[in-house]
C-alpha positions as CSV (number, residue, x, y, z in Angstrom):
1,M,0.3,0.1,-0.3
2,E,1.5,3.5,-1.2
3,N,2.3,6.2,2.1
4,E,-0.1,8.7,0.1
5,T,-3.2,5.8,0.3
6,R,-2.8,4.6,3.5
7,A,-3.8,8.7,5.2
8,A,-7.1,8.0,3.6
9,L,-7.8,4.5,4.8
10,A,-11.5,4.4,6.2
11,G,-11.5,5.6,10.0
12,G,-7.4,5.3,9.7
13,V,-4.6,3.4,9.6
14,R,-4.1,-0.1,12.3
15,Q,-1.0,-2.2,12.2
16,M,-2.8,-5.7,12.4
17,G,-1.4,-8.0,15.4
18,K,2.0,-9.9,13.9
19,T,0.7,-9.5,10.3
20,G,2.5,-6.9,9.2
21,F,-0.6,-5.6,7.6
22,E,-1.9,-2.0,7.5
23,V,-5.4,-1.7,7.5
24,S,-8.1,0.6,7.2
25,R,-10.0,0.6,10.4
26,L,-13.5,0.0,9.0
27,G,-13.6,-3.3,6.6
28,Y,-16.2,-4.6,4.2
29,G,-18.1,-7.8,5.1
30,A,-19.2,-9.3,1.8
31,M,-22.0,-11.6,3.2
32,E,-24.3,-9.2,1.7
33,L,-23.3,-10.1,-2.2
34,S,-24.4,-13.8,-1.5
35,G,-27.5,-13.2,-3.9
36,A,-30.7,-15.0,-3.9
37,P,-32.3,-16.7,-2.0
38,R,-29.7,-15.3,1.3
39,A,-29.2,-11.7,0.1
40,R,-31.0,-9.5,-2.0
41,D,-30.7,-10.6,-5.8
42,I,-28.0,-7.8,-6.8
43,P,-27.4,-7.4,-10.8
44,E,-23.7,-8.0,-11.6
45,K,-23.1,-4.7,-13.1
46,D,-24.1,-3.0,-9.6
47,V,-22.0,-5.2,-7.5
48,I,-18.7,-4.6,-9.8
49,S,-19.7,-1.0,-9.7
50,F,-20.1,-1.2,-5.8
51,L,-16.9,-3.2,-5.0
52,N,-14.3,-0.3,-6.7
53,R,-16.4,2.2,-4.6
54,V,-15.5,0.4,-2.0
55,L,-11.6,0.4,-2.6
56,D,-12.1,4.1,-4.3
57,L,-13.7,5.3,-0.7
58,G,-10.4,3.8,1.3
59,I,-11.9,0.6,2.7
60,N,-8.5,-2.2,2.2
61,Y,-9.6,-5.1,4.1
62,I,-11.9,-7.5,2.3
63,D,-13.9,-10.2,4.1
64,T,-15.7,-12.9,2.1
65,S,-16.7,-16.6,2.7
66,I,-17.4,-19.6,0.6
67,D,-20.5,-19.9,2.5
68,Y,-21.8,-16.2,1.0
69,G,-23.4,-17.3,-2.2
70,R,-21.8,-15.9,-5.3
71,S,-19.7,-13.2,-3.4
72,E,-16.0,-14.7,-4.1
73,T,-17.2,-15.0,-7.5
74,F,-18.4,-11.2,-7.7
75,I,-15.2,-9.9,-6.0
76,G,-13.1,-11.9,-8.3
77,K,-14.8,-10.0,-11.4
78,A,-15.1,-6.9,-10.4
79,I,-11.6,-6.2,-8.3
80,S,-8.9,-9.0,-8.7
81,H,-7.5,-6.7,-11.6
82,R,-7.0,-4.2,-8.2
83,R,-5.4,-7.0,-6.0
84,A,-2.5,-4.9,-5.1
85,E,-4.7,-2.5,-3.0
86,Y,-6.8,-4.6,-0.5
87,Y,-6.3,-7.5,2.2
88,L,-8.4,-10.4,1.4
89,A,-10.0,-13.0,4.0
90,S,-12.2,-15.6,3.4
91,K,-13.1,-18.4,5.0
92,C,-12.4,-22.7,5.4
93,A,-13.6,-26.0,6.1
94,C,-17.3,-25.1,4.3
95,V,-18.5,-27.3,1.8
96,A,-16.4,-27.6,-1.5
97,G,-17.8,-28.2,-4.4
98,L,-21.1,-26.9,-3.6
99,A,-23.2,-24.5,-6.0
100,E,-23.4,-20.8,-5.2
101,D,-26.7,-21.4,-4.8
102,S,-27.0,-24.4,-2.4
103,Q,-28.9,-24.3,0.5
104,E,-26.7,-26.5,1.9
105,H,-24.5,-23.8,2.7
106,E,-23.2,-23.3,6.9
107,T,-22.7,-27.1,6.7
108,H,-18.9,-27.6,7.6
109,I,-16.5,-30.6,7.4
110,Y,-13.2,-30.6,9.6
111,T,-11.0,-32.4,7.2
112,A,-7.6,-31.4,5.4
113,Q,-9.1,-32.9,2.3
114,N,-12.3,-30.5,2.4
115,V,-10.1,-27.4,3.7
116,I,-7.4,-27.8,1.1
117,A,-10.4,-28.3,-1.9
118,G,-11.7,-25.1,-0.6
119,I,-9.4,-23.2,-0.9
120,E,-8.2,-24.3,-4.0
121,Q,-11.7,-22.9,-4.7
122,S,-11.8,-19.8,-3.3
123,L,-8.7,-19.0,-5.3
124,R,-10.2,-19.7,-8.4
125,R,-13.2,-18.1,-7.8
126,L,-11.6,-14.8,-6.3
127,K,-9.1,-14.7,-9.2
128,T,-5.8,-14.7,-6.8
129,D,-2.9,-16.6,-6.0
130,Y,-3.1,-16.2,-2.4
131,L,-5.4,-15.1,0.6
132,D,-3.9,-12.7,2.9
133,A,-5.7,-14.0,5.7
134,V,-8.2,-17.6,6.0
135,Q,-10.7,-18.3,9.1
136,V,-11.8,-21.7,9.8
137,H,-15.5,-21.4,9.9
138,G,-18.1,-22.9,12.0
139,N,-17.3,-22.8,15.4
140,P,-15.3,-26.0,15.7
141,T,-13.5,-27.1,19.1
142,R,-9.6,-27.9,18.9
143,K,-9.5,-31.4,18.8
144,E,-11.8,-31.3,15.6
145,L,-9.2,-29.0,13.8
146,E,-6.4,-31.3,15.3
147,E,-7.7,-34.8,14.7
148,G,-9.1,-33.9,11.3
149,G,-5.7,-32.7,10.2
150,V,-6.8,-28.8,9.8
151,I,-4.2,-26.7,10.9
152,D,-1.6,-28.9,9.4
153,A,-3.2,-28.8,6.2
154,L,-3.3,-24.8,6.7
155,I,0.4,-24.7,7.5
156,K,0.9,-26.2,4.1
157,L,-1.0,-23.7,2.6
158,K,1.0,-21.2,4.0
159,E,4.5,-22.9,3.1
160,Q,3.0,-23.0,-0.2
161,G,2.7,-19.1,-0.5
162,K,-1.2,-19.5,-1.2
163,V,-2.3,-18.1,2.4
164,R,-0.3,-15.5,4.3
165,H,-2.0,-15.8,7.9
166,F,-4.8,-18.0,9.2
167,G,-7.2,-17.9,12.4
168,I,-10.6,-18.9,13.2
169,S,-13.9,-17.4,13.0
170,S,-15.7,-18.3,16.2
171,R,-17.2,-17.2,19.8
172,L,-17.6,-17.9,23.3
173,P,-17.3,-20.4,24.5
174,L,-15.3,-22.6,21.7
175,L,-13.2,-19.6,21.0
176,A,-11.3,-19.5,24.7
177,E,-9.4,-22.7,23.5
178,F,-7.4,-21.1,20.7
179,V,-6.3,-18.1,22.7
180,D,-2.8,-20.1,23.1
181,V,-2.9,-21.8,19.2
182,D,0.2,-20.0,18.1
183,C,-0.3,-20.4,14.5
184,F,-3.4,-18.6,14.5
185,T,-2.6,-15.2,14.0
186,I,-6.2,-13.7,13.2
187,V,-9.3,-14.3,14.7
188,Q,-13.2,-13.1,14.0
189,V,-15.7,-12.9,16.5
190,P,-18.9,-10.8,16.8
191,Y,-18.7,-8.0,18.9
192,S,-20.9,-4.5,19.0
193,A,-22.2,-2.5,21.6
194,L,-25.4,-5.0,21.4
195,Q,-23.5,-7.8,21.4
196,R,-20.6,-7.8,23.8
197,A,-20.5,-11.5,25.2
198,N,-16.8,-11.7,23.8
199,E,-15.2,-8.4,25.0
200,D,-12.8,-10.0,27.5
201,I,-12.3,-13.2,25.2
202,I,-11.1,-10.3,22.4
203,A,-9.1,-8.9,25.3
204,A,-7.1,-12.2,25.9
205,L,-6.3,-13.2,22.1
206,R,-5.3,-9.6,21.3
207,N,-3.2,-9.8,24.4
208,A,-1.4,-13.3,23.1
209,G,-0.9,-11.3,20.0
210,K,-3.9,-12.1,17.5
211,A,-5.2,-9.5,15.3
212,I,-8.8,-9.1,15.7
213,V,-11.6,-8.7,13.1
214,I,-15.0,-8.4,14.4
215,R,-18.5,-8.6,12.4
216,G,-22.1,-7.5,13.3
217,V,-20.6,-3.9,14.5
218,T,-23.9,-2.1,13.5
219,G,-26.0,-5.3,14.6
220,R,-27.2,-5.5,10.6
221,G,-28.5,-2.0,11.0
222,A,-30.9,-2.6,13.3
223,P,-31.1,0.2,15.7
224,A,-31.7,2.4,12.4
225,K,-34.2,-0.2,10.7
226,G,-37.1,0.4,13.7
227,W,-35.7,-2.9,14.3
228,A,-37.0,-5.0,11.5
229,T,-33.9,-6.8,11.5
230,R,-31.5,-7.9,14.2
231,P,-28.3,-9.4,14.5
232,I,-26.9,-12.9,13.7
233,G,-27.4,-14.9,16.9
234,T,-29.8,-12.9,18.6
235,A,-33.7,-13.8,18.8
236,D,-36.5,-11.2,17.9
237,G,-36.8,-8.6,20.2
238,E,-33.8,-9.1,21.7
239,V,-31.4,-5.9,20.9
240,R,-34.6,-3.8,21.4
241,D,-35.3,-4.7,24.6
242,L,-31.6,-4.2,25.5
243,W,-30.9,-0.6,23.8
244,D,-34.5,0.6,25.6
245,R,-33.2,-1.3,29.2
246,A,-30.0,0.3,29.2
247,G,-31.5,3.5,27.9
248,L,-29.0,3.9,25.0
249,D,-31.3,6.5,23.4
250,E,-29.8,9.1,26.2
251,C,-25.8,8.0,25.3
252,L,-26.6,8.8,21.6
253,E,-25.2,12.5,21.7
254,G,-26.2,13.8,18.4
255,M,-24.9,10.6,17.0
256,T,-26.9,8.5,14.8
257,P,-27.7,5.0,15.7
258,I,-25.4,3.8,13.1
259,E,-22.8,6.4,13.9
260,F,-23.3,5.0,17.3
261,M,-22.4,1.8,16.9
262,I,-19.7,2.0,14.5
263,R,-17.8,4.7,17.3
264,F,-18.8,2.6,20.0
265,A,-16.9,-0.6,18.1
266,M,-13.9,1.3,17.6
267,A,-13.8,2.6,20.7
268,N,-12.4,-1.1,22.2
269,E,-8.7,-0.5,21.6
270,N,-8.3,-4.0,21.3
271,V,-10.2,-4.2,17.5
272,D,-8.1,-4.1,14.6
273,V,-10.5,-4.3,11.7
274,A,-14.6,-3.9,12.1
275,L,-16.3,-4.9,9.4
276,V,-19.5,-3.4,7.7
277,A,-21.4,-4.8,5.3
278,T,-23.8,-3.3,3.2
279,T,-24.6,-3.0,-0.8
280,N,-26.0,0.9,-0.4
281,E,-23.1,3.3,-1.6
282,G,-25.0,5.8,0.5
283,H,-24.8,3.7,3.5
284,L,-21.4,3.2,3.0
285,K,-20.3,6.5,2.5
286,A,-22.2,7.4,5.3
287,D,-20.4,4.5,7.6
288,I,-16.8,5.7,6.0
289,D,-17.6,9.1,7.5
290,F,-18.5,8.0,11.0
291,A,-15.6,6.0,11.2
292,N,-13.2,9.0,10.2
293,K,-14.7,11.1,13.2
294,G,-12.7,8.2,15.2
295,A,-13.7,6.1,18.1
296,M,-16.2,7.3,20.8
297,N,-14.3,9.0,23.7
298,R,-13.4,7.3,26.6
299,E,-16.0,8.7,29.1
300,L,-18.9,8.0,26.6
301,F,-17.2,4.5,26.0
302,A,-17.3,3.6,29.8
303,K,-20.5,5.0,30.3
304,V,-21.9,3.0,28.1
305,C,-20.4,-0.3,28.7
306,E,-21.6,0.6,32.4
307,R,-25.3,0.6,31.6
308,I,-25.3,-2.2,29.3
309,N,-23.7,-4.2,32.1
310,A,-26.4,-3.2,34.5
311,A,-28.9,-4.4,31.5
312,G,-27.4,-8.2,32.0
313,A,-25.5,-8.1,28.5
314,G,-21.9,-7.4,29.7
315,P,-18.7,-9.4,28.4
316,G,-19.6,-13.1,29.4
317,Q,-23.4,-12.5,29.3
318,G,-26.0,-14.0,27.0
319,R,-26.3,-16.8,24.5
320,Y,-25.5,-16.6,20.8
321,L,-28.3,-18.2,19.2
322,G,-27.5,-20.2,16.0
323,G,-29.0,-19.9,12.3
324,G,-28.4,-17.4,9.7
325,P,-29.1,-14.1,9.2
326,T,-32.5,-12.6,9.1
327,P,-33.1,-10.4,5.7
328,V,-31.6,-6.8,5.9
329,L,-34.7,-4.3,4.6
């Protein structure tokens, strides 16, 4: 990345753990590019235009997955010619060989054979020779990965230059098993003002030298959409009730709810990249503008955390429900 580009990165520049990557604090999560029936059915020409705008507006970290339907193929078609401008992360242990519109996505197989096949498939779809980051998907146990040869396979792929860094996309309680897995250098975890359960384990992982990527940063836009949708892993009405119990409207201090959510996430000093997911250029620009204002001030961050703790949704509290996302309206 050129020096003159770094100054314009969305939300500023962050040294990402031990990776050596210099990333934008705001990253792009490409799940919304899955295509029908898992997300909006967006014309390919619009996706190509949008992904180029993601880069033009200063985001240089893009996260995708085999599980995200057409997402990898769209990225390959749209911005592979600009590969030097962004860090590219995908997932593994997703079932390789499925059609992009298959309903079997979110099934995971923790074997070396499936992981290698999946990464090779991702490289073809993304039109790249290497992935900057690969995260094991699906919340496995450490024993599953060791017995299936997954960790050894990832080490081999790194030695071959096909993967630069690898880790896991997971959550408590199983995420705690990976704090001391030294070869895992990047961890992705759900985290926001409305989902703080993983906050303490994020700190432990960061203290162990791992780069931290968070998803669900805006709660899938729920606070700005009349709670018509909800963060993945939560029950219907759960986060709206939390917002009201904690009196978070009283903490906005002139911010919109989405600005509040983004700047709260950035205020956690253990977070390297906060992913936002949208296919609306206006929303993307607004998210970047919010990030460019910087993190929420420490006093407000502490006040918000105290209120959420009192409402019963602090670190280690609550539970993460299974299942996929609700539609984003």
